[in-house]
N, C-alpha and C positions, 0 to 999 in steps of 0.2 A: 546528828543534832548536837553532839557535844561540841563540835567546832563552832557552832553559832553561839553557844552559851558562854564561851570564853571571850566573846566580843569580836574577834577577827581570827578565828582558828583556821588552820589548813584543812581543807576538805578534799583536795586532790593535788598531789605533789607535781603532777604533770603541768597543771595550769596555774597553780598558786606559787607563791614565793619568788624564787629567782627568775623563773620564766616569765611570770607576770610583770615583775619589776623591770626586766629588760624591755618588754613590750611597751609598758607605760613610759619608760624613760625615752625611748625612741619617739613615740607619738607625741610627747610633750617637748621634743627637741633638746633633750638633756644629754643625748649622745649623738654622734654624727652618723651619717648614712654608711660611711666606710666601715666603722666597727659593727654596725647592725648587719650589714651585708656579709661581713666575715663570719659572724655568728651564724647566720642563716646558711651560707655556703658550706661551712663545716658541719652543718646539721647539729649544732650544739643544743642539747637538752639537758637541763640541770634538775633531774628527777631525784627525789629522796633528800633526806636531811644531810647526807654526807658526801654527795656527788660521787658515789662509788664507781659509776660506769662512765665518767666524763673523761674524754681523751686529753692528753697533755696540751694539744693545740686549743681545745675549748677551754681548758682550765686557765691557760695563759690569757686568752681573750676575756674570760670572766674577771681575772684579776685587773686587767686593763679597765674594764667596765666598773668594777668595784672602786678602783682608784678615782675614777671620774665622779662617782655619785656618793662617795663616802661622807661628804659633808651635807647631804641632804637628809631631811626628815621625810621618810617615805609616807608619813601620814599627812604632811603639810609641806609640799615641795617648795612653796614660796616663803615659808617661815624659816626661823633659825633652828638648827639642829643642835641641841645641847647634849653632846655625847661624851663618851669616856675616851681616855688615851687610846690610840695616838691621835684622835681627832676631837679634842674638846673644844668645840666651837663656842667661844665665850664672847 
């Protein structure tokens, strides 16, 4: 219940956060099929807040993904994301 009280809290690390963002990004055509398939082929799962058990290959793919979506506002993918350095989209 605490996760819901904060507005958009994490209720399950396996399904929320990075894993959900990757799925949403693919199904909204924000990343290409090649990257998505590489993430799936390598069985990349980004559980937990620190990616403790992520392989180097998956971490490299995640950085590639992160670079592609770093200018997106995850709550409004069609809007402008006003972020901090190094991506202050003004």
